[in-house]
Structures are given as structure tokens and as C-alpha cells.
C-alpha positions as CSV (number, residue, x, y, z in Angstrom):
1,M,13.6,43.6,-8.2
2,P,10.6,42.5,-5.3
3,I,7.6,40.7,-5.0
4,L,4.7,43.1,-5.1
5,T,1.4,42.5,-3.6
6,S,-0.4,43.2,-6.9
7,Q,1.6,40.2,-8.6
8,F,1.4,37.5,-5.2
9,N,-1.7,35.9,-7.4
10,D,0.5,35.0,-9.9
11,L,3.1,33.9,-7.5
12,V,0.8,31.6,-5.8
13,K,-0.5,29.8,-9.1
14,N,2.4,29.4,-9.9
15,A,3.2,27.8,-6.5
16,L,0.9,25.4,-6.9
17,V,1.5,24.4,-10.5
18,Q,5.3,23.5,-8.6
19,W,4.0,21.6,-6.1
20,R,1.5,19.6,-8.3
21,E,4.1,19.0,-10.7
22,E,6.4,17.8,-7.2
23,Y,3.6,15.8,-6.0
24,E,3.3,14.0,-9.4
25,S,6.8,13.4,-9.6
26,V,6.9,11.3,-6.8
27,E,6.6,7.7,-8.9
28,K,3.0,5.9,-7.1
29,N,4.3,2.6,-6.4
30,A,2.3,1.7,-3.3
31,R,-0.6,3.3,-4.7
32,Q,-1.1,1.1,-7.6
33,L,-2.1,-1.9,-5.6
34,F,-5.2,-0.5,-4.0
35,D,-8.2,0.8,-4.6
36,I,-8.7,4.5,-4.4
37,L,-12.2,5.5,-3.2
38,P,-14.1,8.7,-2.1
39,N,-15.8,8.3,0.8
40,E,-16.7,11.7,3.5
41,N,-17.2,9.6,6.5
42,L,-14.7,9.7,9.5
43,T,-15.0,5.6,9.9
44,S,-16.3,3.1,7.4
45,E,-17.0,-0.5,8.1
46,H,-16.6,-2.9,5.2
47,S,-18.2,-6.9,5.7
48,H,-17.7,-9.7,3.8
49,I,-20.0,-12.8,3.3
50,D,-18.5,-15.4,1.1
51,S,-20.6,-17.4,-1.4
52,P,-21.8,-20.4,-0.9
53,G,-19.7,-22.0,-3.3
54,F,-20.6,-24.7,-6.6
55,A,-24.1,-24.7,-7.6
56,R,-26.1,-27.8,-7.0
57,R,-28.0,-30.8,-8.8
58,K,-31.5,-29.5,-9.2
59,D,-34.1,-32.5,-9.9
60,E,-36.9,-32.7,-12.8
61,G,-39.8,-30.7,-10.4
62,G,-37.9,-31.2,-7.6
63,S,-36.4,-28.0,-5.3
64,Y,-33.1,-25.7,-5.5
65,V,-31.1,-26.7,-3.6
66,I,-30.5,-23.3,-1.2
67,G,-27.6,-22.0,-0.7
68,S,-25.1,-21.4,2.0
69,P,-23.7,-18.0,2.0
70,R,-20.9,-17.8,5.0
71,Q,-20.0,-14.1,6.6
72,G,-16.5,-13.6,7.0
73,Y,-15.6,-10.7,9.1
74,S,-15.7,-7.1,8.9
75,L,-13.4,-4.1,9.9
76,T,-14.1,-0.4,10.4
77,L,-11.8,1.9,9.5
78,T,-11.3,5.7,10.6
79,K,-9.9,8.6,9.3
80,S,-6.2,9.9,10.0
81,R,-5.5,14.0,8.9
82,I,-1.6,14.7,7.7
83,G,-1.0,18.4,6.7
84,L,2.5,20.2,6.2
85,K,3.2,23.7,6.2
86,D,5.8,26.1,5.1
87,S,6.7,30.2,4.8
88,V,7.4,32.5,2.5
89,T,9.5,35.0,4.7
90,W,9.5,39.1,3.8
91,E,12.8,39.1,2.9
92,M,12.2,36.2,0.2
93,R,9.8,38.5,-1.3
94,K,11.8,41.8,-1.3
95,Y,14.5,40.6,-2.3
96,D,13.4,38.5,-5.4
97,K,14.2,35.2,-4.4
98,Y,12.9,33.0,-6.7
99,R,14.3,30.1,-5.9
100,E,14.2,29.6,-2.3
101,I,10.3,30.1,-2.4
102,E,10.0,27.5,-5.5
103,K,12.5,24.9,-3.3
104,K,9.8,25.2,-0.8
105,M,7.0,24.8,-2.7
106,R,8.3,21.6,-4.7
107,G,9.1,20.4,-1.2
108,L,5.3,20.4,0.3
109,G,4.3,18.5,-2.8
110,E,7.1,15.8,-2.4
111,S,6.4,15.8,1.1
112,T,2.3,14.9,0.4
113,A,3.1,12.4,-2.1
114,M,5.8,10.6,-0.1
115,R,4.3,10.2,3.2
116,I,1.2,8.5,0.8
117,E,3.8,6.1,0.2
118,L,5.6,5.6,3.1
119,D,2.0,5.0,5.3
120,L,0.9,2.6,2.3
121,T,4.7,0.7,2.3
122,H,4.4,0.5,6.1
123,L,1.4,-2.1,6.0
124,F,4.0,-4.6,4.4
125,T,6.6,-3.9,6.2
126,F,5.7,-4.1,9.7
127,G,2.8,-6.7,8.5
128,L,5.7,-9.3,8.1
129,Q,7.3,-8.4,11.8
130,G,4.9,-8.1,13.9
131,A,0.8,-7.4,15.4
132,S,1.2,-2.9,15.0
133,Y,3.8,-0.7,15.1
134,T,4.4,3.3,15.8
135,N,3.8,5.2,12.9
136,M,5.9,9.0,12.8
137,D,3.5,11.1,14.3
138,G,3.7,8.5,18.0
139,E,0.5,6.7,16.3
140,T,-0.2,3.1,17.4
141,V,-0.9,1.5,13.7
142,N,-2.1,-1.9,13.7
143,T,-1.4,-4.7,11.1
144,V,-3.3,-7.3,12.4
145,T,-6.6,-9.0,10.1
146,G,-9.9,-9.9,11.4
147,D,-8.7,-13.0,13.3
148,G,-6.3,-11.0,14.8
149,L,-3.3,-12.5,13.4
150,S,-0.7,-10.5,11.5
151,I,-1.4,-9.8,7.6
152,F,1.0,-12.8,6.6
153,S,0.5,-15.8,9.2
154,N,0.8,-19.6,8.8
155,S,-2.5,-20.0,10.4
156,H,-5.1,-17.6,9.4
157,T,-8.9,-19.0,10.1
158,I,-11.7,-19.1,8.1
159,T,-15.2,-18.8,10.0
160,G,-16.7,-21.5,8.0
161,S,-14.5,-24.3,9.5
162,S,-11.5,-25.0,11.6
163,T,-9.8,-24.9,8.3
164,T,-6.2,-23.1,8.3
165,V,-4.5,-21.0,5.5
166,D,-1.3,-20.0,4.7
167,N,-0.1,-16.7,2.9
168,L,3.4,-17.0,4.2
169,N,6.3,-19.0,3.4
170,G,8.9,-18.2,5.7
171,T,12.4,-16.3,5.4
172,N,13.1,-18.0,1.9
173,A,15.2,-16.5,-0.8
174,F,13.7,-15.3,-4.0
175,N,15.0,-18.3,-6.5
176,R,12.6,-20.4,-8.5
177,P,11.6,-23.2,-6.0
178,N,10.9,-20.6,-3.6
179,L,8.9,-18.8,-6.3
180,E,6.9,-22.0,-6.9
181,A,6.4,-22.5,-3.2
182,A,4.8,-19.2,-3.0
183,E,2.3,-19.7,-6.3
184,R,1.6,-23.0,-4.6
185,L,-0.1,-21.0,-1.4
186,F,-2.2,-19.2,-3.8
187,R,-4.0,-22.8,-5.5
188,N,-4.7,-23.8,-1.4
189,M,-6.2,-20.5,-0.5
190,V,-10.2,-21.3,0.1
191,N,-12.7,-19.2,0.9
192,M,-14.7,-19.0,4.3
193,N,-16.7,-22.3,3.1
194,D,-13.4,-23.4,3.0
195,V,-14.1,-24.3,-1.1
196,K,-10.9,-23.4,-3.2
197,V,-10.6,-20.4,-5.0
198,T,-8.4,-19.5,-7.9
199,P,-6.3,-16.3,-7.5
200,K,-3.6,-16.5,-9.9
201,P,-0.9,-14.1,-8.9
202,N,0.3,-11.3,-11.4
203,A,3.0,-9.0,-10.0
204,I,5.9,-9.9,-7.6
205,I,6.6,-6.8,-4.9
206,T,9.8,-5.7,-3.8
207,G,12.2,-3.0,-2.0
208,D,14.3,-1.2,-4.1
209,D,17.3,-2.8,-3.4
210,P,19.7,-3.4,-6.3
211,A,20.6,-7.8,-5.2
212,I,16.8,-8.9,-5.0
213,V,16.0,-6.5,-7.9
214,N,18.3,-7.3,-10.6
215,V,17.6,-11.1,-9.5
216,V,14.0,-10.3,-10.3
217,K,14.4,-8.7,-13.6
218,E,16.7,-12.0,-14.4
219,F,13.4,-13.9,-14.1
220,M,11.4,-11.5,-15.8
221,V,13.5,-10.6,-18.9
222,S,16.1,-13.7,-19.3
223,V,15.2,-16.1,-22.4
224,G,17.0,-19.1,-20.6
225,A,16.4,-19.9,-17.1
226,P,18.6,-18.2,-15.3
227,D,19.3,-20.0,-12.4
228,T,19.9,-23.7,-14.4
229,A,23.8,-24.4,-16.2
230,E,21.8,-26.2,-19.1
231,R,19.6,-22.7,-19.9
232,A,16.2,-24.3,-20.0
233,E,13.7,-22.2,-21.3
234,N,12.4,-19.5,-18.9
235,V,8.9,-19.9,-18.0
236,Y,9.0,-17.2,-15.9
237,R,9.8,-14.9,-18.7
238,N,7.1,-12.0,-19.9
239,K,4.6,-13.9,-16.6
240,Y,4.8,-10.6,-13.6
241,T,5.1,-7.3,-13.3
242,H,7.3,-5.8,-11.2
243,I,6.6,-3.4,-8.3
244,Q,9.0,-1.8,-6.3
245,L,8.6,-0.2,-2.8
246,P,11.8,2.1,-2.1
247,F,9.8,2.6,0.9
248,L,9.8,-1.1,2.3
249,A,13.3,-1.2,4.2
250,T,13.2,1.8,5.9
251,T,12.0,2.3,9.2
252,N,8.8,3.9,10.6
253,L,10.7,7.3,10.6
254,G,11.1,6.4,6.8
255,A,15.1,5.6,7.7
256,P,17.1,3.3,5.5
257,T,17.1,0.2,7.3
258,A,18.6,-3.5,6.8
259,T,15.3,-5.2,8.0
260,G,13.2,-6.0,4.7
261,R,15.8,-5.5,2.0
262,Y,15.3,-9.0,0.6
263,Y,11.1,-9.2,1.6
264,W,9.5,-10.0,-1.7
265,M,5.5,-11.0,-2.1
266,L,3.0,-12.3,-5.1
267,A,0.2,-10.4,-5.2
268,D,-3.0,-10.6,-7.9
269,L,-3.5,-6.9,-8.9
270,K,-6.4,-7.9,-11.0
271,H,-8.9,-8.8,-8.7
272,K,-6.9,-6.4,-6.0
273,D,-9.4,-5.5,-3.0
274,A,-7.3,-3.3,-1.0
275,I,-8.7,-0.4,-0.1
276,L,-7.3,3.4,0.1
277,E,-10.3,6.0,1.2
278,F,-9.8,9.4,1.3
279,S,-12.4,12.7,2.4
280,E,-10.1,14.7,0.9
281,M,-7.5,14.8,-1.6
282,P,-4.4,16.5,-1.3
283,T,-5.0,20.5,-2.2
284,F,-2.3,23.4,-1.9
285,T,-3.6,26.4,0.1
286,A,-2.1,29.7,0.0
287,P,-3.3,33.3,1.9
288,N,-4.1,36.6,0.2
289,P,-1.9,39.3,1.2
290,G,-3.0,41.0,4.7
291,S,-5.1,37.7,5.2
292,N,-4.5,35.7,8.7
293,G,-2.7,33.7,6.6
294,E,0.2,36.7,7.0
295,D,1.6,36.3,10.3
296,F,2.0,39.6,11.7
297,D,4.7,39.5,14.1
298,T,7.4,37.4,11.0
299,D,5.5,38.9,7.8
300,K,5.7,35.8,6.8
301,F,3.2,33.8,4.3
302,Q,2.0,30.5,5.4
303,L,1.6,27.7,3.2
304,S,-0.1,24.8,3.7
305,L,-1.4,21.3,2.1
306,L,-4.1,19.2,3.6
307,W,-4.4,15.2,3.1
308,E,-7.5,13.0,4.7
309,T,-7.1,9.4,4.4
310,I,-8.1,6.2,6.1
311,V,-5.2,4.2,6.0
312,E,-3.7,4.7,9.7
313,K,-6.1,3.5,11.9
314,L,-8.9,0.9,12.6
315,R,-11.5,-0.4,15.0
316,E,-13.3,-3.6,15.7
317,F,-12.0,-6.8,15.3
318,G,-8.5,-6.0,17.9
319,E,-8.2,-2.4,15.6
320,T,-7.4,-4.2,12.5
321,L,-5.9,-3.4,9.5
322,K,-8.1,-4.0,6.2
323,I,-5.7,-1.9,3.8
324,I,-4.0,-4.8,2.5
325,F,-4.5,-7.3,-0.4
326,E,-7.7,-8.2,1.1
327,T,-7.1,-11.9,0.1
328,I,-6.1,-14.0,2.8
329,P,-8.5,-16.4,4.1
330,S,-9.3,-14.3,7.5
331,Q,-10.2,-11.3,5.8
332,V,-13.3,-10.0,5.1
333,R,-13.1,-10.1,1.5
334,N,-13.4,-12.7,-1.6
335,L,-10.2,-14.9,-1.2
336,R,-9.9,-14.8,-5.2
337,K,-8.0,-11.3,-4.6
338,G,-5.0,-13.6,-3.2
339,V,-1.8,-11.9,-2.0
340,T,1.3,-14.1,-0.4
341,T,4.4,-12.8,0.9
342,M,8.0,-14.4,1.6
343,Y,11.7,-12.4,2.8
344,G,14.9,-14.3,2.7
345,V,18.2,-13.9,2.6
346,P,20.9,-11.9,0.7
347,A,20.0,-11.9,-3.4
348,T,23.8,-13.6,-3.6
349,A,22.5,-16.7,-2.0
350,M,19.2,-16.8,-4.0
351,I,20.7,-18.7,-7.5
């Protein structure tokens, strides 16, 4: 039987439930790497002043040594808004096409969540490839930091000295020697005053290619060391969590690509300082019968979703990107929250 006007409220309620279920069903892999914060402003500035370092001796009756906090870099983030709509046709309502209507509602929910994951992930994907990329909407998204260098670089600068700091270990495969090399990069990080900081990586981040995923799992769960003939004790067992980013090896349009299949990163998620700001969480909107949401020429009901976020564009300091772990030495926040990355050859060459 047809969907009557009197039943429309029930249809909309059910559509919202379907949309929300599908939206929540998409794994929030990239979003767990970010601190998600509400912010009602179109732009927001983030500036960092680093700590003065170590406390100093105070002699009896003497004055305290005045600390010297160091101004780091600052960034201004600008929001972008995304949305999508679909239609419930007159024929769908007339001829009781609930299955088609449900698919459309669920498709809107999935599309919303997938776009958020795609945009967040591509900061890593293209941060390893250059200074910017063009997203699927034709917008230029910059992937450089406050010092003007790519997010991942061998020569990030600090404001307090000429010291450079490395958070990129080249095109190295995932194995124990290269994992230890990545850990060593964390140990060599300094703040803006050129004082050593002590981030502790606790997460390995990869794409979803089985070759590298399975090798990482071997390191994480094997009792014996997986890359040694004598099967010594595996010191990496349960040391890290493993986060898979399904869109890491995709083009700007979200299509699979070989580039990025073997990218891998280490991160300190206990002290993550990646920021995702929003002024409007994803919402589902449907019209009332006879309202402006009903197209007079086609008899379609227009249903839409909206999402406003700050992950797309940034301005100042070369439109630099701040939605990464602001832990690389050139970033505006404390280097105690470090991120190191490596990427390499097929996993068959790792062992």
C-alpha cells in the first residue's frame, strides 16, 4: 500500500534511525587519533608557548632563576562545510518501496562517516607525499607545518635554536630494526627550547593491506620473536595497539591506489594533540509534506545531511596543517606528544 501523508512522521523517524545506525556502523579509525572539540567560530587560532625546561638551583637567600618559556608556531584553522542529499520519489511512496527508501537513508549515513574518515586519513597520506593535495571537491588542502615543511620531514625546525628534528625515517619496511629506528626518533625529540622531551609511542598505524597488517599482528601477538630463527622472546608483544586506516592508500577521490599500501607510523596516543574542531555535528534533515522540501516539479522529498568541520583548510604560516599529532618539533604544541612515520617496501621483503 502507498505511504500516506499521515504516516510521513513515522517514515521520517524510521529514516533517522536508519541513517544514524549506518553512520555509527562505520569504524572511527582515524577519528580516534584526534581530540574532537566543539567550536562555534569560523576560524580558530592555536598558538603554543613551550615550557622553560628544567628547574634551576636556588641558593639560600637568593632569587629564583627566571624561566624562559619559548614561543612556538601558531596556526589559524578555517572550517569547511560538507553535505549530501537524496530523494524519496513519488513512486517510492506510492508503491511502498521501503527497501529502496531504507537503502537511501543508510547510504547517507555511511557517506557522512566515510567522508570524515577520508579527510582525516588523507592528512597522513598526503603529508608523506608533499606540501598539499587537492581534495575531491577541488579544494587545496595544505599538508605543511608551522615551519613550512611537510608534516613528515627529516629537518623540522624549532624556534629556540638552529637544531633540526627528524620525524621521517625514509622508505623503510616494517621490521624490528626499522621499528627501533622509529622509536629512536621519538627519543631524540626536543621542545622549542632545544630540551629533550620524552614521548612514548604506543600505537602502530597502517593501512589495511593484508601484507603489512599481518606482519604487524605477528609482532603484537607472537610469543617468540617473529623475525628470528631462534624464536627469542618477543619484546614487542602487547607493547602497541594497532590502528588500521582503510583510506590510507587511496587517491584524493577515495579510489584504491598502490601508493600508501605499506605506509606505517608510530604515535603516542596518550598525549595526542591532534585537533578536530566542529561547529555542527552531522545532522539528518527531512521535510514535512507540502513544505519547501517537497519538489513541486518532481514530487520528490529532499533529505539531506550536514557536517561542518575544521579539518579542511588552514591559513597563516603558509596555510599550514595542524590536524596532525602536533608533536613534531615544528608544530605549535608540546613535542611530548610525538608522531613518527615510516613507509616501505612490500611486506614480503620485511622479514
